[in-house]
N, C-alpha and C positions, 0 to 999 in steps of 0.2 A: 464887466462882471468877472470876478475871480471864480475859478472852479473849486468846488468843495473837495478837499483832499479825501474825505471819507467816501464820497460817492465814487471818485476816481478809483479808489482802492477796491471798492465792491465790484465795480465793472471789470477791473483787471482780474479779480479772483474768479468771477463768474466765467469770463473768457477762458481763463486757465482751466477751469473745471470742465468746460465743454471740450476743450482740446484733449484733456487727459482721458475723459470718458470715450470720446470718439476714437482715440488711438487704441484703447483697449477693445472697443467694439470691432475696429478694423482688424486687429490681431485675431480675435475670435472667429470672424467670418472668413478670414484668409485660411485658417486651419480647418474650418468646417465646410467651406464651399470652394476652396481652391483660390487661384489668383484673382484678385479684384483690382481694377484700375483705381489707384489711390486718388487720382484727380476727381473721378466720379464720386467716390466716397466723400471727398473733401467738400464737394458742392452740397451734399446732404448735410454734412457737419455744420456748414455755415448757416443752415436754415433752422436747425432744431434748437430748442431751448434746453438749458442745462437740466431742468427737472425731468423732462421726458427722456433725455439721454441717460440720466442717472437711473431711471426706472428700467430702461432697457438693459443697462449694464448689470443691474441687480438680477434681472431675469436670466441673462446668459450665464451669470455666476451660478445661479441655481441649476441650470442645465449642466454646467461643468461639474458641479458637486455631485449631481446624480450620476453622471458618467463615471466619476471616481468611485462612488459607492458601489457601482456595478462592476468595477474592476477593469475598465478599459480606457485607453487614451483615444482621443479623437483622430481617426485616420480616414474613415469614410467621408466622402464629399457629398454635399447636398446642393442642388442648384440654388443659387442666390434668389432667383425669382420665387422660390418656395420658402426658403429659410428666412428671408427678411420679413415677410408678412407675419410669419408665426411669432417672431420676436416682438414685432410692433404690437400685434393684438394681444399676445400673451402678457406683455409688460403692462398693458393698459387695463387688463381684466381684473376686476375687484373680487369677483366671486371665486372662492377657492377651488371648487370642483371644476369650473371651466378653465381657470388658470392652470390647474394640474393637467387637464386634457391637452392644452397647448404645449405645455412643457414636455409631457410624456410623448407627444407626437414627434417632437424634435429628438428627444433622447433615444426613442426606439428606432428612429431612422438612422441614427449614428451608431447604434449598438451592432457590432459585427456578428453577434450571435443571433440577431433577429432577422426574420424574413419580412419584417414590416416595411411598408412602403408609404411614401407621402404622395397621395394623389392630389392633383390641383384642386379637385372638387372639395377635398377635406377642409381646405383653408376657408373657402366661401361658406361651406356648411357650418363650420364651427362659429363663424361670425353671427349666424342667425339662430344659434341655439340658446335657450334660456336654461337656468339651473334645473327646473322641473323636467325639461326635455331630456337632460342628461340622466336624470334618475329613471325616467321611463325607458330610455334606450337601454340602460343597464338591465332593467327588469325584462325587457323584450328579449335581449340576447340570452340571458340566463334561463329564461322560461322556455322560449321556443327553439333554442339550439341545444343547450346543455341538459335540460330536463325532459326533452321530448323523447318519447318511446313509441313503439308500435301500438301499445295498448292505451297510451295516454298522451294527448297533445294539450297541455295546460293552456287554457284560454287567457289572454290578456285583454280585458275589456275595460271600458271606462268605469263601469260599476265596481268590478272587483278591485281595481287599482285605487279607486276613491275610498273604498272601505278599508283596504289594507294600509293606506298611507294617511287616512283621515284628512282628506282634502276636499275642497269644493269641486264638485263634478264638472263644473264649467271650466275650471282651470285645467283639469285633466283632459277634457275633450279638446281644448285649445292646444294643449301640448301634443296630444296624439295626432291632431290634424297637421301640426307643424312637422312632425316626424314623417308623416305620410307625404306631405308636400315636398320635403327634402329628399324623398326617396329612401329613407332609412327604415320605414315600416310600410307594410301593405295590409289592406283589409281582407278579411276572409269571413264567409258566413259560418255561424256557429252550428247550424243544423243541415249542412250540405247544400247543394245547389249553387246558384250564382246570384250575386247581388250587384246590380249595376250602380254606378255613381248616383243616378237619379233616384233610386229606391233605397239607398243606403241610410240606415239609422244606427246610432250607437247601441241600441237595444238588440238589433238583429245580428251584429257581427263583432268579431274580435280583431286583434292585430297580431301580426307576426313580424319578425325581423327580416329585412331583405339582405341580400348579399352585400350591398353597399353599406348597410347599417352594421353588419357584422365586421366588415373590414375596417370601418372607422373605429368601432369599439375596440378592436384588437390593436389598431395602430396607436390608440391612446390608452392602452391598458397597462397596469402595473405588472401584470403577469407576463414574464418574458416569453413564455411558450403559448400565449393565448390563442393565436391563430392555429398553431399546430394542434392544440387541445380541441379547438372548435371543429377542425377537420376530422379528428378522431371521433368526436361525438356524432358528426354527420355520417361518417362512414359506418359506425356501429348501427345507427338507425337504418341506413340503407340495407345493410346486411340482414338485419332482423326482418325488415320488410320483404326482402327477396325470399328469405326463408319461409315466411308466412305464405307468400304467393306459391312457392313450390309445394308447400304442404296442401294447399287447396287443389292443385292440379294432379297430385299423385294419388 
């Protein structure tokens, strides 16, 4: 049986595409992560399909474009064990808000003006987040960190989030539960006292952002000074609180 010239040409073109995309990915990771054993990368390149590699190249191109938009060239190095999963999952993410979080996590880590860090936990946490989780994490940070004062600690509850976003309360409760499970949010009683896990109900308590949740939000934020601004807000709150305590004792 003779081989179809058309099929042979398609296979050759697909093979060429994989090689070209892999070469460009290797170049990017070498600049972003330092020296990489080319033989190791070659093993990977032999196993991936052209479509997936193309998506990954598109994603790293977006990263490089964002770096140029911020006005810096890639000089900082990121461990490959962290950089590679970000590109793999970011390239496969269809939801825009989650895709942007993956992208900004990488760009912020490369930005020399940023104090941002990539914690290993961030990669696994982002894999388990849904679009609604991202919306609620954003609300938690802005409400319980940036809007908090000594006279007002705005509550983030399933009820008020449901009303504000016009959502099914069961979806909101599931999202808040997931943020709590991931360590990004913590429960607190609305009327003082202590609520144990066994006595917890959504009607009795609210949620606040944890330190881990704040760090993830800042690491994936568009605002270059997000972590610095968050620390300023926390410092201002502590200063006001200390001033109130001194006023009570004087």
